[in-house]
Backbone as a chain_set.jsonl record, in Angstrom:
{"seq": "MTIIAYTDGASRGNPGESGVGIVLKDELGNTIGSHFGYIGKATNNIAEYTALAACLKLVKRMDCDSLVVHSDSELMVRQLNGQYKVKDIGLKKHFLDIQEILTGSPFKFSIKHVPRDENHEADQLANRGIDTRKQLNLQAFE", "coords": {"N": [[12.418, -6.663, -14.22], [9.105, -5.818, -14.381], [7.027, -5.142, -12.018], [3.656, -5.089, -11.021], [1.572, -3.511, -8.653], [-1.035, -3.832, -6.373], [-2.604, -2.268, -3.983], [-4.445, -1.656, -0.875], [-5.884, -0.261, 1.942], [-7.979, -0.604, 4.791], [-10.399, 0.265, 6.871], [-12.335, -0.032, 9.732], [-14.526, 2.019, 10.559], [-13.545, 5.18, 11.587], [-11.19, 6.931, 12.958], [-10.664, 3.126, 12.986], [-10.757, -0.63, 13.641], [-8.36, -1.568, 11.582], [-6.96, -2.762, 8.279], [-4.601, -4.108, 5.903], [-4.016, -4.5, 2.433], [-1.981, -6.439, 0.014], [-1.055, -6.928, -3.449], [0.723, -8.57, -5.789], [1.85, -8.57, -9.008], [3.126, -10.008, -12.123], [4.185, -8.797, -15.561], [2.314, -10.322, -17.265], [-0.02, -10.112, -15.822], [0.248, -12.417, -13.783], [-0.343, -13.692, -10.601], [2.074, -13.052, -8.313], [2.546, -12.788, -5.625], [0.862, -12.389, -2.45], [-0.096, -10.434, 0.277], [-1.49, -9.849, 3.573], [-2.643, -7.98, 6.71], [-3.151, -7.165, 9.934], [-3.178, -3.902, 11.54], [-4.386, -2.703, 13.795], [-5.805, 0.094, 15.492], [-6.739, 2.635, 13.344], [-6.821, 5.524, 10.874], [-8.591, 5.299, 7.899], [-7.075, 6.707, 5.863], [-4.517, 6.491, 6.871], [-4.105, 3.574, 7.06], [-3.966, 2.98, 4.092], [-1.546, 4.321, 3.449], [0.053, 2.803, 5.067], [-0.072, 0.118, 3.726], [1.038, 0.827, 1.315], [3.529, 1.208, 2.166], [4.233, -1.39, 3.043], [3.979, -2.655, 0.85], [6.358, -1.47, -0.709], [8.551, -2.051, 0.676], [8.174, -4.915, 0.536], [8.8, -5.143, -2.477], [11.466, -4.146, -2.623], [13.187, -6.174, -1.842], [12.827, -7.942, -3.789], [13.631, -9.242, -7.256], [13.396, -6.269, -9.333], [12.743, -3.792, -11.433], [11.12, -1.671, -12.037], [8.338, -0.455, -10.699], [4.764, -0.401, -10.592], [2.265, 0.933, -8.976], [-1.127, 0.534, -8.124], [-4.019, 2.042, -6.418], [-6.723, 2.754, -4.912], [-6.977, 4.874, -3.36], [-7.862, 8.132, -3.788], [-6.428, 10.402, -2.618], [-4.263, 9.73, -1.467], [-2.787, 8.883, -3.54], [-2.574, 11.306, -5.258], [-1.252, 12.989, -3.44], [1.215, 11.555, -3.425], [1.92, 12.217, -5.794], [2.416, 14.673, -6.08], [0.115, 16.726, -6.516], [-1.333, 17.105, -4.539], [-1.05, 18.987, -1.547], [0.472, 17.554, 1.754], [-1.474, 18.346, 4.15], [-2.156, 17.381, 6.61], [-1.088, 16.386, 9.992], [-0.726, 13.873, 10.855], [-0.737, 12.311, 8.593], [1.418, 13.216, 7.259], [3.831, 12.408, 8.149], [3.608, 9.524, 7.457], [3.792, 9.94, 4.817], [6.293, 11.351, 4.503], [7.699, 8.523, 5.305], [7.33, 7.344, 3.141], [8.617, 8.527, 1.101], [11.118, 8.494, 2.013], [11.795, 5.559, 1.888], [11.428, 5.11, -0.882], [13.577, 6.81, -1.794], [15.945, 4.979, -1.306], [15.467, 2.986, -3.136], [16.038, 0.46, -5.496], [14.239, 0.317, -7.849], [12.197, 1.82, -10.354], [9.707, 4.035, -9.753], [6.089, 4.385, -9.948], [2.604, 5.417, -9.464], [-0.754, 4.89, -9.566], [-4.316, 5.963, -9.874], [-6.741, 3.927, -9.355], [-10.196, 3.091, -9.85], [-12.578, 1.684, -7.176], [-13.43, -0.723, -7.606], [-11.741, -1.99, -9.293], [-9.763, -2.798, -7.769], [-10.434, -4.966, -6.175], [-9.222, -7.238, -5.311], [-7.028, -6.491, -3.592], [-8.686, -5.302, -1.775], [-10.245, -7.155, -0.553], [-8.233, -8.714, 0.786], [-7.206, -6.743, 2.712], [-9.541, -6.516, 4.186], [-9.55, -9.242, 5.122], [-7.595, -9.325, 6.695], [-8.258, -7.518, 8.817], [-10.423, -9.418, 9.755], [-9.022, -11.652, 10.581], [-7.149, -10.763, 12.423], [-4.372, -10.874, 12.13], [-1.563, -9.941, 12.86], [0.224, -7.267, 11.193], [3.686, -7.233, 10.446], [5.844, -5.101, 9.786], [8.485, -5.009, 10.048], [9.622, -7.371, 9.506], [9.595, -7.074, 6.535], [11.496, -5.493, 5.804]], "CA": [[11.201, -7.168, -14.618], [8.14, -4.973, -14.113], [5.713, -5.61, -10.87], [2.401, -4.291, -10.808], [1.125, -3.936, -7.319], [-2.358, -3.498, -5.853], [-2.454, -1.785, -2.483], [-5.337, -1.339, -0.191], [-6.093, -0.226, 3.556], [-9.42, -0.704, 5.221], [-10.598, 0.868, 8.244], [-13.941, -0.089, 10.034], [-14.842, 3.242, 11.335], [-12.739, 6.235, 10.984], [-10.302, 5.602, 13.027], [-11.348, 1.791, 13.665], [-9.944, -1.401, 13.214], [-7.768, -1.474, 10.188], [-6.028, -4.022, 7.79], [-4.108, -3.78, 4.67], [-3.836, -5.993, 1.633], [-1.057, -5.975, -1.273], [-1.458, -8.15, -4.251], [1.859, -8.099, -6.584], [1.615, -9.316, -10.181], [3.986, -9.668, -12.936], [4.01, -8.005, -16.692], [1.422, -10.924, -17.814], [-0.921, -10.305, -14.995], [0.282, -13.315, -13.007], [-0.177, -13.109, -9.241], [3.367, -13.564, -7.766], [2.516, -12.706, -4.186], [-0.339, -11.538, -2.07], [-0.03, -10.358, 1.831], [-2.48, -9.106, 4.292], [-2.441, -7.879, 7.734], [-3.998, -6.103, 10.809], [-2.708, -2.699, 12.052], [-4.992, -2.074, 14.929], [-6.773, 1.045, 15.04], [-6.038, 3.675, 12.343], [-7.883, 5.842, 9.919], [-8.538, 4.587, 6.53], [-5.855, 7.062, 5.136], [-3.065, 5.845, 7.525], [-4.222, 2.007, 6.65], [-3.709, 3.405, 2.796], [-0.219, 4.528, 3.349], [0.971, 1.684, 5.695], [-0.415, -0.685, 2.842], [1.849, 0.946, 0.373], [4.68, 0.93, 2.777], [4.718, -2.477, 3.245], [4.352, -3.085, -0.583], [7.51, -0.982, -1.112], [9.484, -2.861, 1.681], [8.385, -6.331, -0.119], [9.369, -4.987, -3.604], [13.017, -4.043, -2.531], [13.563, -7.634, -1.697], [12.455, -8.676, -5.15], [14.335, -8.354, -8.64], [12.213, -5.48, -9.862], [13.174, -2.5, -11.926], [9.958, -0.978, -12.392], [7.004, -1.072, -9.701], [3.611, 0.362, -10.733], [1.25, 0.81, -7.963], [-2.434, 0.905, -8.224], [-4.698, 2.469, -5.294], [-8.288, 3.274, -5.035], [-7.276, 5.998, -2.638], [-7.358, 9.24, -4.462], [-6.069, 11.399, -1.754], [-2.762, 9.365, -1.553], [-2.081, 8.879, -5.345], [-2.53, 12.703, -5.676], [-0.398, 13.489, -2.476], [2.245, 11.147, -3.865], [2.266, 12.684, -7.223], [2.457, 16.182, -6.104], [-1.063, 17.158, -7.104], [-2.212, 17.627, -3.326], [-0.239, 18.964, -0.333], [0.047, 16.878, 2.491], [-1.707, 19.04, 5.354], [-2.6, 16.401, 8.046], [0.444, 16.185, 10.397], [-0.478, 12.468, 11.203], [-0.319, 11.706, 7.367], [2.58, 13.894, 6.794], [4.797, 11.295, 8.572], [3.647, 8.412, 6.606], [4.122, 10.529, 3.49], [7.788, 11.081, 4.35], [7.944, 7.492, 5.253], [7.463, 6.527, 1.83], [9.706, 9.215, 0.462], [12.348, 7.67, 2.588], [11.425, 4.113, 1.305], [11.614, 5.394, -2.381], [14.91, 7.301, -1.816], [16.945, 4.089, -1.472], [14.887, 1.91, -3.935], [16.652, -0.003, -6.947], [13.418, 0.386, -8.963], [11.524, 3.105, -10.968], [8.249, 3.976, -9.074], [4.772, 5.086, -10.264], [1.664, 5.445, -8.881], [-1.972, 5.351, -10.272], [-5.472, 5.801, -9.028], [-7.73, 3.06, -9.931], [-11.734, 2.669, -9.201], [-12.415, 0.487, -6.357], [-13.766, -2.024, -8.272], [-10.437, -2.664, -10.116], [-8.937, -3.133, -6.525], [-10.988, -5.749, -5.157], [-8.301, -8.292, -4.581], [-6.46, -5.899, -2.387], [-9.785, -4.669, -0.585], [-10.462, -8.284, 0.107], [-7.105, -8.953, 1.681], [-7.371, -5.769, 3.904], [-10.726, -7.021, 5.27], [-9.148, -10.484, 5.675], [-6.382, -8.524, 7.91], [-9.213, -7.002, 10.292], [-10.887, -10.208, 10.232], [-8.283, -12.479, 11.274], [-6.552, -9.799, 13.482], [-3.317, -11.274, 11.901], [-0.62, -8.871, 12.813], [1.198, -7.123, 10.093], [5.126, -6.951, 11.157], [6.687, -4.497, 8.763], [10.263, -5.028, 9.999], [9.78, -8.964, 8.617], [9.671, -6.972, 5.013], [12.834, -4.951, 5.386]], "C": [[10.209, -6.027, -13.766], [7.062, -5.578, -13.011], [4.796, -4.639, -10.89], [1.607, -4.607, -9.467], [-0.315, -3.035, -7.186], [-2.477, -3.304, -4.521], [-3.862, -1.303, -2.001], [-5.337, -1.185, 1.391], [-7.762, 0.076, 3.761], [-9.458, -0.288, 6.504], [-12.279, 0.765, 8.521], [-14.356, 1.012, 11.283], [-13.505, 3.932, 11.134], [-12.171, 7.244, 12.171], [-11.415, 4.526, 13.515], [-10.305, 1.135, 13.355], [-9.66, -1.589, 11.85], [-6.923, -2.764, 9.849], [-5.296, -3.38, 6.492], [-3.748, -4.978, 3.845], [-2.669, -5.359, 0.307], [-1.42, -7.292, -2.217], [-0.055, -7.737, -5.525], [1.437, -9.151, -7.822], [2.518, -9.101, -11.398], [3.164, -9.163, -14.395], [2.36, -8.881, -17.339], [0.15, -10.858, -17.02], [-0.957, -11.546, -13.965], [0.34, -13.13, -11.521], [1.156, -13.624, -8.872], [3.497, -13.34, -6.293], [1.487, -11.761, -3.654], [-0.124, -11.619, -0.336], [-1.213, -9.264, 2.293], [-1.989, -9.071, 5.736], [-3.117, -6.907, 8.795], [-2.952, -5.036, 11.549], [-3.192, -1.927, 13.255], [-5.71, -0.919, 14.336], [-6.166, 2.178, 14.28], [-7.129, 4.283, 11.551], [-7.53, 5.548, 8.588], [-7.245, 5.317, 5.771], [-4.525, 6.557, 5.569], [-3.018, 4.334, 7.189], [-3.626, 2.001, 4.895], [-2.221, 3.227, 2.723], [0.621, 3.256, 3.813], [0.978, 0.499, 4.566], [0.95, -0.488, 1.95], [3.345, 0.935, 0.784], [5.204, -0.092, 2.663], [5.034, -3.047, 1.913], [5.869, -2.701, -0.918], [8.739, -1.808, -0.42], [9.704, -4.359, 0.768], [9.002, -6.149, -1.319], [10.886, -4.836, -3.601], [13.545, -5.009, -2.359], [13.526, -8.458, -2.864], [13.79, -8.268, -6.609], [13.278, -7.783, -9.416], [12.904, -4.257, -10.337], [12.443, -1.242, -12.293], [8.835, -1.544, -11.548], [6.103, 0.16, -10.216], [2.495, 0.032, -9.876], [-0.198, 1.129, -8.222], [-3.322, 0.932, -6.943], [-5.867, 2.965, -5.665], [-8.163, 4.511, -4.064], [-6.602, 7.399, -3.226], [-6.278, 10.253, -3.758], [-4.654, 11.093, -1.56], [-1.978, 9.14, -2.629], [-1.704, 10.518, -5.453], [-1.493, 13.489, -4.557], [0.903, 13.188, -3.069], [3.102, 11.583, -5.309], [2.037, 13.973, -7.442], [1.439, 16.935, -6.381], [-1.722, 17.989, -5.676], [-0.909, 17.884, -2.495], [-0.516, 18.132, 0.857], [-0.173, 17.926, 4.012], [-1.748, 18.464, 6.659], [-1.019, 16.153, 8.574], [0.491, 14.624, 10.51], [0.021, 11.773, 9.759], [0.892, 12.368, 6.712], [3.794, 12.893, 7.034], [4.569, 10.119, 7.839], [4.089, 8.76, 5.268], [5.788, 10.523, 3.481], [8.455, 9.641, 4.631], [8.323, 6.82, 3.952], [8.368, 7.08, 0.833], [11.061, 8.674, 1.03], [12.726, 6.223, 2.06], [12.056, 4.429, -0.313], [13.205, 5.718, -2.512], [16.113, 6.016, -1.959], [16.623, 3.054, -2.448], [15.586, 1.791, -5.292], [15.648, 0.139, -8.079], [12.849, 1.874, -9.454], [10.243, 3.116, -10.305], [7.379, 4.724, -9.841], [3.603, 4.64, -9.359], [0.17, 5.803, -9.502], [-3.224, 5.356, -9.253], [-6.164, 4.863, -10.021], [-9.174, 2.844, -9.073], [-11.531, 1.746, -8.309], [-12.773, -0.658, -6.816], [-12.744, -2.872, -9.185], [-9.376, -2.87, -8.999], [-9.246, -4.209, -5.473], [-10.412, -6.782, -4.495], [-7.736, -7.819, -3.234], [-7.269, -5.693, -1.154], [-9.869, -6.144, 0.13], [-9.499, -8.56, 1.142], [-7.006, -7.991, 2.803], [-8.256, -6.208, 4.786], [-10.193, -8.05, 5.872], [-8.364, -9.941, 7.029], [-7.162, -8.348, 9.187], [-9.708, -8.174, 10.728], [-10.307, -11.269, 11.145], [-7.38, -11.953, 12.589], [-4.876, -10.342, 13.345], [-2.379, -9.909, 11.771], [-0.02, -8.497, 11.689], [2.652, -6.562, 10.857], [6.014, -6.17, 9.859], [8.145, -4.486, 8.917], [10.385, -6.518, 9.43], [9.745, -8.37, 7.192], [10.898, -6.156, 4.855], [13.98, -5.916, 5.438]], "O": [[10.545, -5.499, -12.706], [6.324, -6.507, -13.338], [5.08, -3.446, -10.788], [1.1, -5.701, -9.218], [-0.599, -1.954, -7.702], [-2.446, -4.323, -3.83], [-4.453, -0.53, -2.755], [-4.756, -2.046, 2.051], [-8.516, 0.769, 3.079], [-8.498, -0.506, 7.244], [-13.191, 1.249, 7.851], [-14.451, 0.843, 12.499], [-12.529, 3.387, 10.618], [-12.724, 8.337, 12.289], [-12.484, 4.708, 14.098], [-9.238, 1.598, 12.954], [-10.544, -1.754, 11.01], [-6.385, -3.55, 10.629], [-5.477, -2.205, 6.173], [-3.337, -6.069, 4.239], [-2.586, -4.22, -0.153], [-1.914, -8.356, -1.842], [-0.005, -6.615, -6.03], [0.867, -10.232, -7.676], [2.677, -7.921, -11.713], [1.937, -9.105, -14.486], [1.429, -8.207, -17.78], [-0.799, -11.506, -17.46], [-1.994, -11.757, -13.336], [1.182, -12.308, -11.159], [1.339, -14.801, -9.184], [4.536, -13.697, -5.737], [1.218, -10.663, -4.141], [-0.009, -12.696, 0.249], [-1.676, -8.285, 1.709], [-1.122, -9.86, 6.113], [-3.611, -5.86, 8.379], [-1.945, -5.482, 12.098], [-2.704, -0.885, 13.693], [-6.124, -0.817, 13.182], [-5.075, 2.62, 14.641], [-8.233, 3.742, 11.486], [-6.372, 5.537, 8.168], [-6.455, 4.617, 5.137], [-3.604, 6.259, 4.808], [-1.904, 3.831, 7.038], [-2.916, 1.072, 4.51], [-1.668, 2.296, 2.138], [1.571, 2.767, 3.202], [2.043, -0.111, 4.465], [1.799, -1.373, 1.842], [4.253, 0.712, -0.016], [6.374, -0.188, 2.293], [6.025, -3.747, 1.702], [6.59, -3.583, -1.382], [9.754, -2.123, -1.042], [10.769, -4.854, 0.4], [9.904, -6.969, -1.494], [11.543, -5.356, -4.503], [14.714, -4.953, -2.741], [14.111, -9.538, -2.938], [14.532, -7.297, -6.757], [12.431, -8.426, -10.036], [13.677, -3.71, -9.55], [12.885, -0.166, -12.696], [8.431, -2.706, -11.585], [6.468, 1.334, -10.28], [1.846, -1.006, -10.009], [-0.352, 2.284, -8.619], [-3.408, -0.14, -6.345], [-6.007, 3.589, -6.717], [-9.176, 5.197, -3.921], [-5.421, 7.746, -3.211], [-5.388, 10.799, -4.41], [-3.838, 12.012, -1.483], [-0.749, 9.184, -2.676], [-0.555, 10.864, -5.727], [-0.991, 14.563, -4.887], [1.714, 14.087, -3.29], [4.248, 11.408, -5.721], [1.621, 14.484, -8.483], [1.791, 18.101, -6.557], [-2.35, 19.047, -5.655], [0.113, 17.214, -2.644], [-1.706, 17.922, 1.089], [0.747, 18.195, 4.784], [-1.393, 19.056, 7.679], [-0.046, 15.843, 7.887], [1.56, 14.048, 10.306], [0.909, 10.923, 9.697], [1.273, 11.972, 5.61], [4.613, 12.646, 6.149], [5.638, 9.594, 7.527], [4.724, 7.943, 4.601], [6.464, 9.876, 2.68], [9.621, 9.474, 4.273], [9.245, 6.041, 3.71], [8.848, 6.426, -0.093], [12.011, 8.483, 0.271], [13.889, 5.869, 1.863], [13.097, 3.92, -0.729], [13.967, 5.033, -3.194], [17.086, 6.173, -2.696], [17.484, 2.196, -2.639], [15.724, 2.73, -6.076], [16.083, 0.096, -9.23], [13.136, 2.914, -8.863], [9.65, 2.037, -10.321], [7.822, 5.714, -10.426], [3.657, 3.648, -8.632], [-0.042, 6.948, -9.9], [-3.195, 4.892, -8.113], [-6.155, 5.002, -11.244], [-9.227, 2.504, -7.891], [-10.564, 0.987, -8.384], [-12.313, -1.671, -6.289], [-12.87, -4.007, -9.643], [-8.204, -3.093, -9.304], [-8.702, -4.407, -4.387], [-10.804, -7.247, -3.425], [-7.834, -8.38, -2.143], [-6.918, -5.802, 0.021], [-9.565, -6.248, 1.319], [-9.867, -8.645, 2.314], [-6.705, -8.466, 3.898], [-7.994, -6.332, 5.982], [-10.217, -8.047, 7.102], [-8.652, -10.224, 8.192], [-6.893, -8.824, 10.289], [-9.634, -8.357, 11.943], [-10.84, -11.708, 12.164], [-7.026, -12.656, 13.535], [-4.152, -10.246, 14.337], [-2.428, -9.066, 10.876], [0.368, -9.446, 11.008], [2.676, -5.646, 11.679], [6.76, -6.802, 9.111], [8.918, -4.036, 8.071], [11.44, -6.753, 8.84], [9.89, -9.288, 6.385], [11.372, -6.116, 3.719], [15.11, -5.55, 5.111]]}, "num_chains": 1, "name": "protein.A"}
């Protein structure tokens, strides 16, 4: 099964209170899952990477042979696709975490940049994470 995911990280201030949102859809565009959570104070880029990590951990538990992630974070997408180097030491850790998760993944992975208006569902969930302060427990996804 192919899963199409939309991920987003939001930060109110940079750094500031942050949340993540994830929407999972099947090939027909039907929503098969959505998640959100609060991650505390972080930069927007760290929130974006945290949302992607949570998404990957969720999908690893599902019957998926191909994952296509859509993100409005041009920086993260270009870093993961090898177009940009990861220069920031704080982001490098998150980048390497993603690489480690992908190394053991049973699915084919691709990531695409989309305009922000095509990622509104994940954006709303990320903001709900901040608003509700519902903690994101990444260990629960493993």
